[in-house]
C-alpha positions as CSV (number, residue, x, y, z in Angstrom):
1,M,20.7,13.1,20.5
2,S,22.0,10.6,22.3
3,L,20.6,7.3,23.8
4,A,19.6,9.0,26.7
5,K,17.1,10.8,24.6
6,F,15.9,8.1,22.7
7,R,15.3,6.0,26.3
8,E,13.1,9.2,27.0
9,E,11.2,9.5,23.6
10,P,11.9,6.0,21.4
11,W,9.2,7.3,18.6
12,K,10.2,10.8,17.9
13,S,14.0,10.1,18.3
14,S,14.9,7.7,15.4
15,H,18.6,7.1,14.4
16,E,19.4,9.3,11.2
17,A,21.3,6.2,9.9
18,Y,17.2,4.8,10.4
19,S,15.0,7.2,9.1
20,S,17.3,7.8,5.7
21,S,17.1,4.1,5.0
22,V,15.2,2.8,1.7
23,L,13.9,-0.2,4.1
24,A,12.4,2.1,7.1
25,M,8.5,2.2,6.5
26,T,8.3,6.2,5.4
27,P,6.0,7.1,5.2
28,A,4.6,5.7,8.3
29,P,1.2,4.1,7.0
30,E,-2.1,5.3,8.7
31,Y,-6.0,4.7,7.9
32,A,-6.5,5.0,4.3
33,S,-8.5,3.2,1.7
34,S,-8.1,1.5,-1.9
35,E,-9.5,5.1,-2.9
36,V,-7.7,7.2,-0.9
37,I,-4.6,5.8,-2.4
38,L,-5.4,6.3,-5.9
39,A,-6.6,9.9,-5.0
40,S,-3.0,10.1,-3.0
41,L,-1.6,8.8,-6.1
42,Y,-2.9,11.3,-8.5
43,R,-1.7,14.1,-6.2
44,V,1.9,12.9,-5.9
45,V,2.2,11.8,-9.7
46,G,0.7,15.0,-11.3
47,F,-0.8,17.6,-9.2
48,R,3.2,19.4,-7.8
49,G,1.9,21.2,-4.8
50,L,-1.6,20.3,-4.1
51,S,-0.3,19.0,-0.3
52,E,-3.2,16.0,1.5
53,G,-4.0,18.1,4.3
54,A,-5.5,21.0,1.9
55,V,-8.0,18.4,0.1
56,P,-10.3,18.5,2.2
57,Q,-11.1,22.5,2.5
58,Q,-11.0,22.5,-1.2
59,G,-14.3,19.7,-0.8
60,R,-15.7,22.1,1.6
61,D,-15.3,25.6,-0.8
62,L,-16.7,23.0,-4.0
63,D,-19.7,22.3,-1.9
64,K,-20.4,26.3,-1.1
65,E,-19.7,27.1,-4.6
66,I,-22.4,24.7,-5.8
67,Q,-24.8,25.9,-3.0
68,K,-23.9,29.7,-3.9
69,F,-25.2,28.7,-7.8
70,R,-28.3,26.8,-6.5
71,N,-29.6,29.6,-3.8
72,R,-29.3,32.0,-6.8
73,R,-30.4,29.8,-9.7
74,R,-27.4,30.7,-11.6
75,E,-25.2,28.7,-14.4
76,R,-22.3,28.3,-14.2
77,D,-19.9,29.6,-17.0
78,G,-18.2,26.5,-18.5
79,A,-20.3,24.1,-17.1
80,A,-22.5,21.7,-19.0
81,L,-24.6,20.9,-16.1
82,D,-26.7,23.4,-14.4
83,P,-25.7,23.4,-10.1
84,D,-28.5,21.1,-9.2
85,S,-27.5,18.3,-11.6
86,F,-23.8,18.8,-10.6
87,H,-24.4,18.5,-7.1
88,M,-26.7,15.3,-7.7
89,M,-23.9,13.7,-9.4
90,L,-20.9,14.6,-6.8
91,H,-23.8,13.3,-4.4
92,S,-25.0,10.2,-5.7
93,A,-23.0,9.0,-9.2
94,L,-20.2,9.5,-8.0
95,E,-20.4,9.2,-3.9
96,S,-18.0,7.0,-2.5
97,P,-19.5,5.4,0.5
98,K,-18.9,6.6,4.5
99,L,-18.2,4.6,7.0
100,P,-20.3,3.6,9.7
101,N,-18.8,6.3,12.5
102,Q,-18.6,9.1,9.7
103,S,-22.3,8.9,8.7
104,S,-23.5,12.4,11.0
105,K,-20.4,14.1,9.2
106,R,-20.7,16.0,6.1
107,F,-17.7,16.5,3.4
108,L,-17.3,15.6,0.4
109,Q,-16.2,12.3,-0.6
110,V,-16.5,10.9,-4.7
111,T,-15.1,8.1,-6.4
112,P,-11.5,9.1,-7.4
113,L,-12.4,8.5,-11.0
114,V,-10.4,11.4,-13.0
115,P,-7.2,13.7,-11.9
116,Q,-9.7,16.4,-10.8
117,A,-11.3,14.5,-8.5
118,A,-8.4,14.6,-6.7
119,A,-8.0,18.0,-6.2
120,F,-11.3,17.7,-3.9
121,S,-11.6,14.7,-2.1
122,G,-10.0,11.3,-0.9
123,S,-7.2,12.5,1.7
124,A,-6.8,9.9,4.5
125,R,-8.0,12.3,7.4
126,L,-10.4,15.7,7.2
127,A,-8.3,17.7,9.7
128,G,-4.5,18.2,10.8
129,N,-1.9,16.9,8.3
130,P,-2.7,13.4,6.7
131,W,-0.1,11.1,5.4
132,S,0.3,10.8,1.9
133,A,-0.4,7.3,0.5
134,G,0.5,8.1,-2.9
135,S,4.7,8.3,-1.7
136,L,4.3,5.2,0.0
137,V,2.9,3.5,-3.7
138,R,6.2,5.8,-5.8
139,R,8.7,4.3,-3.2
140,M,7.2,0.3,-3.9
141,V,7.9,1.5,-7.6
142,W,11.2,2.4,-7.3
143,L,11.8,-0.6,-4.7
144,G,10.6,-3.1,-7.0
145,S,12.2,-2.0,-10.2
146,E,15.3,-3.6,-12.1
147,D,17.1,0.1,-11.7
148,A,16.3,3.5,-10.9
149,G,15.7,4.1,-15.3
150,A,13.0,1.4,-15.1
151,A,11.2,2.9,-12.3
152,Q,11.3,6.2,-14.2
153,A,9.4,4.7,-17.5
154,I,7.1,3.1,-15.2
155,W,6.0,6.4,-12.9
156,A,5.3,8.2,-16.6
157,S,3.7,5.5,-17.8
158,L,1.4,5.6,-14.3
159,F,1.2,9.4,-15.1
160,S,0.3,8.8,-19.0
161,A,-2.5,5.8,-17.8
162,L,-3.9,8.1,-15.1
163,S,-4.2,11.4,-17.4
164,V,-7.5,11.5,-19.2
165,D,-6.9,11.9,-22.9
166,D,-9.8,10.8,-26.4
167,D,-9.0,7.2,-25.5
168,D,-10.6,7.6,-22.3
169,D,-14.6,6.4,-22.5
170,V,-17.2,9.8,-23.3
171,F,-18.2,9.6,-19.4
172,A,-14.6,10.0,-18.6
173,R,-13.8,13.0,-20.4
174,F,-17.0,14.7,-19.8
175,L,-16.4,14.4,-15.8
176,Q,-12.8,15.8,-16.3
177,R,-14.4,18.9,-18.3
178,E,-17.3,19.5,-16.1
179,I,-15.2,19.1,-12.7
180,G,-12.4,21.5,-14.0
181,G,-15.5,24.0,-14.8
182,W,-16.1,24.1,-11.7
183,V,-12.8,23.7,-9.5
184,A,-10.4,26.7,-9.4
185,S,-7.9,25.1,-12.3
186,R,-4.8,22.8,-11.4
187,E,-2.4,22.2,-13.8
188,W,-2.3,18.2,-14.4
189,Q,1.5,17.9,-15.3
190,Q,4.2,14.6,-14.1
191,V,5.8,15.5,-11.1
192,P,9.7,14.6,-11.1
193,P,9.8,11.5,-8.8
194,G,12.9,13.5,-6.9
195,D,15.4,11.1,-5.2
196,V,13.9,8.2,-4.2
197,G,16.0,5.3,-2.9
198,S,16.3,1.7,-4.4
199,L,17.5,-1.9,-3.2
200,S,21.0,-2.6,-4.6
201,P,21.5,-5.0,-7.5
202,T,22.6,-7.5,-5.9
203,D,20.4,-7.5,-2.7
204,R,18.1,-7.7,-5.4
205,A,18.7,-10.6,-7.2
206,G,17.1,-13.5,-6.9
207,L,14.9,-11.8,-4.5
208,S,10.8,-12.4,-4.1
209,Y,9.0,-9.5,-2.1
210,P,5.9,-8.2,-2.4
211,A,7.3,-4.8,-4.1
212,R,8.8,-6.5,-7.1
213,Q,6.0,-8.2,-7.9
214,F,3.8,-5.2,-7.4
215,T,5.5,-3.3,-10.4
216,H,5.3,-6.7,-12.8
217,D,1.4,-6.1,-12.1
218,L,1.4,-2.7,-12.5
219,V,2.9,-2.4,-15.7
220,S,0.1,-5.5,-16.3
221,V,-2.5,-3.6,-15.5
222,L,-1.4,0.0,-17.1
223,G,-1.2,-2.0,-20.3
224,A,-5.2,-3.1,-20.0
225,K,-6.3,0.3,-19.7
226,G,-7.9,0.2,-23.0
227,A,-10.1,-2.9,-23.0
228,M,-12.3,-1.8,-20.3
229,T,-14.0,1.7,-19.0
230,R,-12.2,3.6,-17.0
231,R,-14.4,2.9,-14.3
232,Q,-13.4,-0.3,-14.5
233,W,-10.1,-0.2,-14.8
234,T,-9.6,2.3,-12.0
235,S,-11.4,-0.2,-9.5
236,L,-8.5,-3.1,-10.7
237,L,-6.1,-0.4,-9.9
238,E,-7.3,-0.4,-6.5
239,A,-7.4,-3.9,-6.7
240,I,-3.6,-4.1,-6.6
241,L,-2.8,-1.0,-4.8
242,R,-4.7,-2.6,-2.3
243,I,-2.8,-6.3,-2.2
244,G,1.0,-4.6,-2.9
245,T,0.6,-1.5,-0.3
246,V,-0.4,-3.7,2.6
247,S,2.4,-6.9,1.7
248,H,4.7,-4.5,0.8
249,V,4.3,-2.6,4.3
250,V,4.1,-6.0,6.2
251,W,7.3,-7.6,4.5
252,L,8.9,-4.6,5.9
253,C,7.8,-5.8,9.3
254,D,9.7,-9.0,8.4
255,V,13.2,-7.5,7.3
256,H,12.8,-5.3,10.4
257,D,12.7,-8.5,12.6
258,R,15.5,-10.1,11.1
259,A,17.5,-6.6,10.8
260,W,17.0,-6.6,14.7
261,A,17.5,-10.7,15.2
262,A,21.4,-10.1,13.4
263,A,22.3,-7.0,15.3
264,R,21.3,-8.7,19.2
265,A,22.9,-11.8,18.0
266,A,26.3,-9.7,17.4
267,L,26.3,-8.0,20.8
268,A,26.3,-11.6,21.6
269,G,29.7,-12.0,19.4
270,G,27.8,-13.3,17.4
271,G,25.5,-12.7,13.8
272,P,26.5,-12.6,9.9
273,T,30.3,-12.0,9.3
274,T,30.1,-12.2,5.0
275,I,27.9,-10.9,2.6
276,E,26.0,-13.5,1.8
277,E,25.4,-14.5,5.6
278,A,24.1,-10.9,5.8
279,R,21.8,-11.2,3.1
280,S,20.7,-14.3,4.3
281,A,19.5,-12.6,7.2
282,M,17.8,-10.0,6.4
283,F,15.9,-10.7,3.3
284,P,13.6,-13.5,4.2
285,A,13.5,-16.6,1.2
286,T,9.9,-16.7,1.4
287,F,7.6,-14.8,2.6
288,S,3.9,-15.4,3.9
289,Y,1.3,-13.9,6.4
290,L,-2.0,-14.7,5.3
291,S,-3.8,-18.1,4.6
292,Y,-6.5,-18.0,2.4
293,G,-9.7,-18.3,4.4
294,D,-8.3,-18.2,7.4
295,R,-8.4,-14.9,10.2
296,A,-6.2,-12.3,9.2
297,L,-6.0,-9.7,11.3
298,P,-4.0,-11.9,14.0
299,A,-1.2,-12.5,12.2
300,I,-0.8,-8.7,11.0
301,K,-0.8,-7.6,14.4
302,D,1.9,-10.3,15.4
303,R,4.6,-8.9,12.3
304,A,3.5,-5.3,13.2
305,S,4.0,-5.9,16.5
306,S,7.5,-7.8,16.3
307,F,8.4,-4.4,13.3
308,L,7.6,-1.6,16.8
309,Q,10.0,-3.9,19.3
310,S,12.8,-4.0,16.4
311,R,12.9,-0.5,15.6
312,I,13.2,0.6,18.9
313,G,16.5,-2.6,19.2
314,I,18.0,-1.0,15.7
315,N,17.5,3.1,17.2
316,A,19.0,1.6,20.6
317,V,21.7,-0.2,19.3
318,L,22.7,3.0,17.0
319,W,22.7,5.4,18.8
320,A,24.5,3.4,21.7
321,L,27.4,3.3,19.2
322,E,27.2,7.0,19.1
323,D,27.4,7.6,22.1
324,A,30.5,4.8,22.2
325,G,32.2,7.6,19.9
326,T,31.8,4.7,17.0
327,A,28.6,6.4,15.2
328,F,27.2,4.2,12.3
329,E,26.8,6.0,9.2
330,G,25.9,3.3,6.6
331,D,23.0,2.3,4.6
332,L,20.9,0.0,6.7
333,G,18.9,-1.1,3.5
334,S,21.3,-3.3,2.3
335,A,23.0,-6.4,3.1
336,A,26.5,-4.9,3.5
337,G,25.2,-2.2,5.5
338,M,23.8,-4.6,7.7
339,L,27.2,-6.4,7.7
340,A,28.8,-3.1,8.7
341,L,26.5,-2.5,11.6
342,C,27.2,-6.2,12.8
343,E,30.7,-5.8,12.5
344,A,30.8,-1.9,13.8
345,I,29.0,-3.7,17.2
346,R,31.0,-6.6,17.6
347,R,34.6,-4.2,17.6
348,A,33.1,-1.1,19.5
349,P,34.9,-0.7,22.5
350,T,34.0,-1.1,26.0
351,A,32.5,1.7,26.5
352,L,29.4,-0.1,24.7
353,D,27.8,-1.4,27.2
354,R,26.2,-4.4,25.1
355,P,24.3,-6.5,29.2
356,G,23.4,-2.8,29.8
357,L,21.6,-1.9,26.0
358,L,19.8,-5.2,25.9
359,E,18.6,-4.1,29.9
360,T,17.8,-0.8,27.7
361,V,16.2,-2.2,25.1
362,E,14.2,-4.5,27.4
363,E,12.4,-1.3,29.6
364,V,11.8,0.3,26.7
365,Q,9.8,-2.1,24.9
366,E,8.0,-2.9,28.8
367,R,7.3,0.9,28.9
368,E,6.0,1.6,25.5
369,N,3.8,-2.5,25.9
370,R,0.9,-0.7,24.6
371,A,2.0,1.0,21.7
372,I,3.7,-2.4,20.8
373,L,0.4,-4.6,21.6
374,C,-1.0,-2.1,18.8
375,R,-3.6,-0.8,21.0
376,K,-2.3,3.0,20.4
377,G,1.0,5.1,17.9
378,I,2.2,3.5,14.9
379,G,1.1,0.2,15.5
380,S,-2.5,0.9,16.2
381,N,-2.2,2.8,12.9
382,I,-0.5,0.0,10.6
383,M,-3.2,-2.5,12.1
384,E,-6.1,0.7,10.9
385,F,-4.2,0.9,7.2
386,A,-4.6,-3.1,6.6
387,R,-7.5,-3.5,7.8
388,H,-9.6,-0.7,6.2
389,V,-7.2,-1.1,2.8
390,L,-7.6,-5.0,2.5
391,G,-11.0,-4.8,4.0
392,Q,-14.6,-5.0,2.2
393,R,-16.0,-1.9,2.9
394,Q,-18.4,-1.0,5.5
395,A,-20.6,1.8,4.1
396,A,-23.2,3.9,6.5
397,S,-26.0,3.7,3.9
398,D,-27.7,0.3,2.9
399,I,-28.0,1.7,-0.4
400,L,-24.1,1.2,-1.0
401,R,-23.1,-2.1,0.8
402,G,-21.8,-4.0,-2.4
403,Y,-19.7,-0.8,-3.3
404,D,-16.8,-2.5,-2.8
405,Q,-15.9,-5.7,-4.9
406,G,-11.8,-4.9,-5.1
407,Y,-11.5,-6.6,-1.4
408,A,-9.2,-9.0,-0.2
409,L,-10.6,-9.6,3.1
410,R,-14.3,-10.4,4.1
411,K,-16.5,-10.4,7.3
412,K,-17.2,-14.4,7.7
413,G,-20.6,-13.5,9.1
414,P,-23.0,-10.6,9.2
415,S,-21.9,-9.7,13.1
416,K,-20.3,-6.3,13.3
417,S,-18.1,-9.0,15.8
418,S,-17.2,-11.6,13.4
419,P,-13.9,-12.3,12.4
420,W,-12.1,-10.5,8.8
421,V,-11.0,-13.5,7.0
422,V,-8.7,-13.3,4.0
423,G,-11.1,-13.9,0.9
424,L,-11.0,-11.9,-2.5
425,G,-13.9,-9.8,-4.3
426,P,-14.8,-10.5,-7.8
427,V,-12.6,-7.0,-8.9
428,A,-9.5,-8.9,-7.0
429,V,-9.9,-11.7,-8.6
430,L,-10.1,-10.1,-11.7
431,A,-7.1,-8.7,-11.4
432,L,-5.2,-11.4,-9.9
433,V,-5.8,-13.7,-12.8
434,H,-5.1,-10.7,-15.6
435,C,-1.4,-10.3,-13.9
436,S,-1.1,-13.9,-13.1
437,L,-1.3,-14.4,-17.2
438,A,0.4,-11.6,-17.7
439,G,3.5,-12.5,-20.9
440,T,2.2,-15.6,-20.8
441,T,1.4,-18.1,-23.8
442,G,-0.7,-21.1,-23.6
443,P,-2.7,-22.4,-21.0
444,R,-2.5,-22.4,-17.2
445,S,-3.6,-23.8,-14.2
446,V,-5.2,-22.8,-10.7
447,R,-1.7,-23.3,-9.8
448,R,-0.4,-20.3,-11.5
449,L,-3.1,-17.9,-9.2
450,A,-1.8,-19.6,-5.9
451,Q,1.7,-19.1,-6.9
452,H,0.6,-15.0,-7.6
453,L,-0.9,-14.7,-4.9
454,A,2.5,-16.6,-2.8
455,S,4.1,-13.4,-4.0
456,Y,2.4,-11.2,-2.0
457,G,2.4,-13.3,1.1
458,I,-1.1,-15.0,0.8
459,S,-1.3,-19.0,0.7
460,I,-3.9,-21.3,-1.2
461,D,-2.9,-24.6,-1.8
462,H,-4.3,-24.7,-5.4
463,R,-5.5,-28.4,-4.9
464,D,-8.3,-26.8,-2.5
465,I,-9.8,-23.8,-5.3
466,A,-11.9,-26.2,-7.3
467,Q,-13.4,-26.3,-3.8
468,N,-13.9,-23.2,-2.1
469,D,-15.3,-20.0,-2.4
470,L,-12.0,-19.0,-5.1
471,G,-12.8,-21.5,-6.9
472,S,-16.7,-20.6,-7.1
473,Q,-15.8,-17.0,-8.1
474,L,-13.9,-18.1,-10.6
475,R,-16.2,-20.2,-12.5
476,M,-19.2,-17.4,-12.0
477,L,-16.8,-14.5,-13.7
478,G,-15.8,-16.6,-16.4
479,L,-12.5,-17.3,-15.7
480,V,-11.6,-20.9,-15.9
481,L,-12.3,-23.9,-17.8
482,D,-12.6,-26.8,-16.1
483,S,-10.8,-29.9,-17.7
484,P,-10.0,-33.5,-16.7
485,D,-6.8,-33.3,-18.4
486,A,-5.5,-29.7,-16.2
487,E,-3.7,-29.8,-13.5
488,S,-6.8,-29.7,-10.3
489,G,-9.4,-29.7,-13.2
490,M,-9.4,-26.3,-14.1
491,L,-7.8,-23.6,-16.3
492,L,-7.4,-19.8,-16.1
493,V,-9.2,-18.2,-19.1
494,P,-8.1,-14.7,-19.7
495,P,-10.6,-12.1,-18.7
496,F,-9.7,-9.8,-20.9
497,T,-8.1,-9.2,-24.2
498,E,-5.3,-6.1,-23.7
499,P,-5.6,-4.1,-26.4
500,A,-2.5,-4.2,-29.4
501,A,0.2,-1.8,-29.5
């Protein structure tokens, strides 16, 4: 590999120092929904050897098996329901809405209420090699945890909570057994996470970023499982997964943009010269990409476009250094690694043609303009990921139009061309109020909720909550007490009491 090869195929020729970084966007996000993320998480946590690509075929096989028993009017050994009833349960009671462009396609898509449902439903694509959204969540847990030991403990708690045991409600236990009677048995057992990278302790200290808030919120949601039905709890979990994963991906876009700015400055003889300067240059002190009530997708598109330009620039520098005989092998996922890269650029021999390198970067960026504008490739996939994960599900069936209540983006109007604006669904509001109050004692005003949203990069003035749709949601759900003595006149009310340990 060389800079010349990278110049020809910039998206397929990433340098090893880049692709192995803990801050590389791996796995690269594509289309997903909240249920796709949860189903994939089941598979990553507890189904060893079950690939994402095998899931659609498992669904087709199950549908054929059910139909075979329906045609023969036979009962299934080990199943409590007759074939007609089980078919109706999967295609009615547990049905997950198809998108408008999927209305004519026949495939099995159910709510991932129990682990066994993830064995035959919930892949990102119906053919090919779908990406593993659950692997992205696993990476976030390690990035957001205090250390590897804390991440392992959270991962074990997640497996325990996703499992169906005697503490789950009757329907969840019945469903797990019933699906097990129809689907080829797959052992549900915690899968070792493998070697997952994390931020260095010094970089993490005092840094606020989405993955860190997500791990705190994940623990809070896991602890609340016993206070509600499994369907309510999985909806709550999905709401946090939605906001957390998209915010993390956009934050990575920002980090890439800042890293490329530092490397570009080093090409001009500048850039960070101390570890503190490198840390400040690489990691944003504050992070904001969405404003409550405003249009959402243009801001995400800008971040994704900057990420793609930065990815080209960083990899071009790495390949140029290698061609110049000073290959960089440090950790680009740390401030120390960023400082080492800038020093390597400044020390590089004259063989590193700095002006020519920048011209090459500009030439590749110009040639890949459609990709950088998010009209194809990675950029388009990031936009599709953000839109479908955060946005309210647009169901093909009118009956299921109100199915999704955990969204963070909604249509501004009834028209298909109406823009997507930032607005929380009722389940997302419940989840965020619960997480924002977790671990606190005494009353808290809506300002705390605004601060919690800000930790995910969503800005809202707490003084506006009393008058906007979020305030209306809070009142409708009984999550606030209007008090003239409280800041903004609104005190948050815990949505439910966590069960005693």
